[in-house]
C-alpha positions as CSV (number, residue, x, y, z in Angstrom):
1,M,0.7,-5.0,18.3
2,A,2.9,-8.0,19.2
3,G,1.6,-11.1,17.5
4,V,-0.8,-9.1,15.2
5,R,-0.7,-10.3,11.6
6,W,-1.6,-7.7,8.9
7,N,-4.7,-8.1,6.8
8,P,-5.3,-5.1,4.5
9,L,-8.9,-6.3,4.0
10,R,-9.6,-6.2,7.7
11,T,-10.0,-2.4,7.6
12,G,-13.4,-2.8,6.0
13,S,-12.9,0.0,3.6
14,G,-14.9,-1.8,0.9
15,A,-12.4,-0.5,-1.6
16,P,-12.5,-2.3,-4.9
17,H,-9.5,-4.0,-6.2
18,I,-7.9,-3.1,-9.5
19,V,-6.4,-6.0,-11.4
20,C,-4.0,-5.3,-14.3
21,P,-5.5,-7.0,-17.3
22,M,-3.6,-9.8,-19.0
23,S,-3.1,-9.7,-22.7
24,D,-5.0,-12.0,-25.0
25,A,-2.5,-11.3,-27.8
26,T,-1.1,-14.2,-29.7
27,P,2.7,-14.5,-30.0
28,T,4.3,-13.3,-33.2
29,P,7.2,-15.2,-34.9
30,E,9.6,-12.5,-33.7
31,Q,8.7,-13.2,-30.0
32,P,10.3,-16.0,-28.0
33,A,8.1,-19.0,-27.2
34,G,5.9,-18.4,-24.2
35,E,5.8,-14.6,-24.5
36,Q,2.9,-12.6,-25.7
37,A,2.9,-9.0,-26.9
38,P,1.1,-6.8,-24.4
39,D,-2.0,-5.2,-25.7
40,F,-1.2,-1.7,-24.5
41,A,-4.3,-0.2,-26.2
42,A,-6.6,-2.5,-24.3
43,M,-4.7,-1.8,-21.0
44,A,-5.1,1.9,-21.6
45,R,-8.8,1.5,-22.2
46,D,-9.2,-0.6,-19.1
47,I,-7.4,1.8,-16.8
48,A,-9.2,4.7,-18.4
49,E,-12.5,3.3,-17.0
50,V,-11.2,3.2,-13.4
51,P,-12.1,6.2,-11.3
52,A,-9.3,8.1,-9.8
53,V,-10.5,7.4,-6.2
54,E,-10.2,3.6,-6.9
55,V,-6.6,4.1,-8.2
56,I,-5.7,6.2,-5.1
57,V,-7.2,3.7,-2.7
58,T,-5.6,0.7,-4.5
59,V,-2.2,2.3,-4.4
60,A,-2.7,3.0,-0.7
61,V,-3.7,-0.6,0.1
62,N,-0.7,-1.8,-1.9
63,L,1.6,0.5,0.1
64,M,0.0,-0.7,3.3
65,S,0.5,-4.4,2.4
66,A,4.1,-3.9,1.4
67,A,4.8,-2.0,4.6
68,A,3.2,-4.7,6.7
69,V,5.4,-7.3,5.0
70,K,8.5,-5.2,5.7
71,L,7.4,-4.8,9.3
72,G,7.1,-8.6,9.7
73,L,3.4,-8.5,10.3
74,T,2.5,-11.3,7.8
75,E,2.3,-15.0,8.4
76,E,6.0,-15.3,7.4
77,G,6.9,-13.0,10.3
78,D,10.4,-11.7,10.4
79,E,11.5,-13.5,7.2
80,H,11.0,-10.4,5.1
81,K,11.4,-7.8,7.9
82,D,13.3,-4.7,6.8
83,L,12.6,-1.6,8.8
84,D,14.5,0.8,6.4
85,E,12.2,-0.3,3.6
86,A,9.2,-0.2,5.9
87,R,10.0,3.4,6.9
88,K,10.0,4.4,3.2
89,L,6.7,2.7,2.5
90,V,4.9,4.1,5.5
91,H,6.2,7.6,4.7
92,A,5.0,7.3,1.1
93,L,1.6,6.1,2.3
94,A,1.3,9.1,4.7
95,G,2.2,11.5,1.9
96,L,-0.3,9.9,-0.5
97,L,-3.1,10.1,2.1
98,D,-2.2,13.7,3.0
99,A,-2.2,14.7,-0.6
100,G,-5.2,12.7,-1.6
101,A,-7.4,13.4,1.5
102,T,-9.5,16.0,-0.3
103,E,-9.9,13.8,-3.4
104,I,-11.2,10.7,-1.7
105,S,-14.3,10.6,0.6
106,S,-14.0,10.0,4.3
107,F,-15.6,6.6,3.6
108,H,-12.3,5.6,2.0
109,A,-10.0,7.9,3.9
110,A,-10.9,6.9,7.5
111,P,-10.0,3.2,7.3
112,L,-6.8,4.1,5.4
113,R,-5.8,6.6,8.1
114,D,-6.5,3.9,10.7
115,G,-4.3,1.4,8.8
116,L,-1.5,4.1,8.5
117,K,-1.6,4.7,12.3
118,S,-1.4,1.0,13.0
119,L,1.6,0.7,10.7
120,Q,3.2,3.7,12.4
121,L,2.7,2.1,15.8
122,A,4.0,-1.2,14.6
123,F,7.1,0.5,13.3
124,R,7.7,2.2,16.6
125,E,7.3,-1.1,18.4
126,A,9.6,-2.9,16.1
127,S,12.3,-0.3,16.3
128,V,15.2,-1.1,18.6
129,V,15.6,2.7,19.2
130,P,12.2,4.2,18.6
131,D,12.0,7.6,16.9
132,E,11.0,10.6,19.0
133,P,7.3,11.4,18.7
134,G,6.9,13.5,15.5
135,R,10.0,12.0,13.8
136,G,8.7,8.5,12.9
137,P,7.8,7.5,9.4
138,G,5.0,9.6,8.0
139,E,4.7,11.8,11.1
140,K,5.8,14.7,9.0
141,Y,2.3,14.5,7.5
142,T,0.2,13.0,10.3
143,G,1.8,14.6,13.4
144,P,3.1,12.6,16.3
145,V,1.6,9.1,16.8
146,Y,1.2,7.8,20.3
147,G,0.1,4.3,21.3
């Protein structure tokens, strides 16, 4: 994994991206200049239209991306590297995929599991003292990960 840079879109999952809507509300006199009141009703309507599978996949991709940054796998390299934070993110991703596996199709689950395994291996490689097999981040859910 040395020299590999993370690209969450490389997995080819075809997962759609959810974008939080921006409010079109105009500021009221009580609001400071430059701030707009969020239109929570519109946001609720927008999120209500998003299928649960898309929400699960989007959260998983966000966890993957954040973990990759904390593992130093982005273009910035070690600038944001923090293995303690990466461990938490990888563990959370593994838990989400374990819990959501029956809810999302294998079309979505397979590339997410591949991405998780890549992150687990990158974590093992980045660790000065690697965890024993079965004790790494997320391995509680996935079982031991070997290179």
